[in-house]
C-alpha positions as CSV (number, residue, x, y, z in Angstrom):
1,M,-0.2,0.2,0.1
2,T,1.1,3.2,-1.0
3,K,1.6,6.0,1.4
4,S,-1.5,8.1,0.4
5,E,-3.0,5.2,0.1
6,L,-2.6,4.8,3.8
7,I,-3.7,8.0,4.7
8,H,-7.3,7.7,2.5
9,Q,-7.7,4.2,4.3
10,L,-6.8,5.7,8.1
11,E,-8.8,8.6,7.2
12,N,-12.0,6.6,6.4
13,T,-11.1,4.6,9.0
14,I,-10.7,6.5,12.0
15,E,-13.9,8.3,13.4
16,N,-13.9,11.3,14.7
17,I,-16.6,12.1,17.4
18,P,-17.7,15.7,18.0
19,D,-17.7,17.5,21.5
20,F,-16.3,14.3,23.7
21,P,-14.4,14.0,26.3
22,K,-16.2,17.8,26.9
23,P,-17.8,20.7,24.2
24,G,-15.3,21.9,22.0
25,I,-12.6,18.3,21.8
26,Q,-13.3,16.3,18.2
27,F,-12.1,13.3,20.0
28,K,-10.2,10.6,16.9
29,D,-11.0,6.9,17.7
30,I,-8.7,5.1,16.4
31,T,-10.5,1.2,17.5
32,P,-11.2,0.8,14.3
33,I,-8.2,-0.1,12.7
34,F,-7.8,-3.0,14.9
35,L,-11.0,-4.5,13.3
36,N,-9.0,-4.8,10.3
37,P,-5.7,-6.6,10.8
38,K,-4.0,-5.7,7.5
39,L,-5.0,-1.7,8.1
40,Y,-2.7,-2.7,11.5
41,E,0.5,-4.1,9.4
42,E,0.1,-1.4,7.4
43,V,0.4,1.2,10.4
44,I,3.6,-0.8,12.2
45,A,4.8,-1.2,8.6
46,D,5.3,2.9,7.9
47,L,6.0,3.7,12.0
48,A,8.7,1.0,11.6
49,D,9.8,1.9,8.5
50,F,10.9,5.4,10.1
51,S,12.7,4.1,12.3
52,R,14.5,1.4,11.0
53,G,18.4,1.4,12.2
54,K,18.0,4.2,13.9
55,V,17.1,3.4,17.2
56,D,17.7,0.9,19.8
57,A,14.7,0.7,21.8
58,V,11.3,1.9,21.7
59,C,9.4,4.1,24.7
60,G,5.6,3.9,24.5
61,I,3.2,5.9,26.7
62,E,1.0,4.5,28.5
63,S,-1.5,3.4,27.4
64,R,-3.1,4.1,23.8
65,G,1.6,4.3,23.0
66,Y,1.3,0.5,24.0
67,L,-0.9,-0.6,20.9
68,F,1.6,0.4,18.4
69,G,4.4,0.8,20.2
70,I,5.1,-3.2,20.9
71,A,4.6,-3.9,17.9
72,I,7.0,-1.4,16.1
73,A,9.5,-2.8,18.7
74,V,8.6,-6.1,17.2
75,A,9.3,-5.3,14.1
76,L,12.5,-3.6,15.1
77,E,13.8,-6.3,16.9
78,V,14.4,-3.8,19.6
79,P,13.2,-3.4,23.3
80,F,9.8,-2.1,24.6
81,V,9.9,0.0,27.3
82,L,6.7,0.9,29.0
83,I,6.3,4.6,30.3
84,R,3.8,4.6,32.5
85,K,1.1,6.8,35.5
86,K,2.5,7.5,38.8
87,G,1.9,4.5,41.1
88,K,1.9,1.6,38.7
89,L,5.6,0.4,38.6
90,P,7.4,-1.6,40.9
91,P,10.4,-0.1,42.1
92,P,13.0,1.7,40.7
93,F,11.8,3.8,38.8
94,V,12.1,7.8,37.9
95,G,9.3,9.9,37.3
96,E,8.9,13.6,35.4
97,K,5.7,16.4,36.5
98,Y,4.0,17.9,33.9
99,D,1.5,20.4,34.0
100,L,-2.0,19.6,32.8
101,E,-5.0,22.1,31.3
102,Y,-6.4,21.7,34.8
103,G,-3.3,20.4,37.6
104,S,-0.5,18.5,37.1
105,A,0.3,14.9,36.4
106,E,3.6,12.3,36.6
107,I,4.8,9.5,34.9
108,E,7.6,6.8,34.7
109,M,9.8,4.4,33.8
110,R,11.9,1.0,35.7
111,T,15.5,2.4,35.9
112,G,18.1,0.4,33.8
113,Q,15.0,-0.6,31.2
114,I,17.2,1.8,28.8
115,K,21.0,2.3,28.8
116,P,23.3,5.6,29.0
117,G,23.9,6.2,25.4
118,Q,21.0,4.3,23.7
119,R,19.2,5.7,20.8
120,I,14.9,5.9,22.1
121,L,12.5,6.5,19.5
122,V,9.3,7.8,22.2
123,H,5.7,6.9,21.2
124,D,2.2,7.5,21.4
125,D,-0.7,7.7,19.0
126,L,-1.7,11.0,19.0
127,L,0.7,13.9,19.4
128,A,-1.9,17.0,20.9
129,T,-0.1,20.0,23.3
130,G,3.4,17.9,23.4
131,G,3.2,17.9,27.7
132,T,3.1,13.9,27.8
133,T,5.7,12.9,25.7
134,E,8.1,16.3,26.6
135,A,8.4,14.1,30.1
136,A,9.1,11.2,28.2
137,A,11.9,12.4,26.6
138,K,12.8,13.8,29.9
139,L,12.9,10.5,31.9
140,V,14.7,9.2,28.3
141,E,17.6,11.8,29.5
142,K,17.3,11.1,33.3
143,Q,18.4,7.5,32.2
144,G,20.9,9.5,29.9
145,A,19.8,8.0,26.8
146,K,18.8,9.4,23.5
147,V,15.8,10.3,22.0
148,V,16.3,10.9,18.6
149,Q,12.7,10.5,17.1
150,F,9.1,10.1,18.3
151,S,6.3,8.5,16.4
152,F,2.9,8.7,16.1
153,L,-0.4,8.2,14.4
154,I,-2.4,11.3,14.3
155,G,-0.6,14.6,15.5
156,L,-3.0,17.4,16.3
157,K,-0.8,20.5,14.0
158,D,-3.1,22.8,15.4
159,L,-2.0,22.7,18.7
160,H,2.0,23.3,18.3
161,G,2.4,19.9,20.3
162,E,6.2,19.3,17.4
163,E,7.7,23.0,19.4
164,R,7.8,21.3,22.5
165,L,9.8,19.4,21.1
166,K,12.3,20.6,19.3
167,Q,14.1,21.2,21.7
168,F,14.9,17.0,21.8
169,N,16.7,18.0,18.3
170,A,14.9,14.5,16.6
171,T,12.8,14.3,14.5
172,V,8.8,13.8,14.2
173,H,6.6,11.6,12.1
174,S,2.9,11.5,11.8
175,I,1.2,10.0,9.4
176,L,-1.8,11.2,9.7
177,E,-2.0,15.7,10.7
178,Y,-4.9,17.2,11.4
């Protein structure tokens, strides 16, 4: 499948749910992708091709980052490392706080699962404002590794998340952009 065919098929598969989870939000429901194994394979192939030979591990952000991140890591034959919400991992772990629209949150990853100097791909399903992804990249850096790539199924350009990620001097890839 060509890149334009993949984009077209994804645009016809992903459902736009207006006013969810609150008024004014246009929720992008990616779950219909999982009803089509061939389409899922094509998504993984695109995301893996972006990173082939360029990363030593994939870090996926809880929870939707796992849906594609694990398969990307398997396709690349590199380790997959979980980035979880605070309190979900046993010690030892390292954490990073970040701001939300109302309040703050924290994510964590176990120490020792990535090594100093490794080249890391941070993956999530969607890039919006970039706060969670920025915190994930900071977790990677705290362990001496380097984020060299970010990948997403969807990038929401109007929210300028890519701007927030420029500080890491890493390549950013989104299959779809809205």
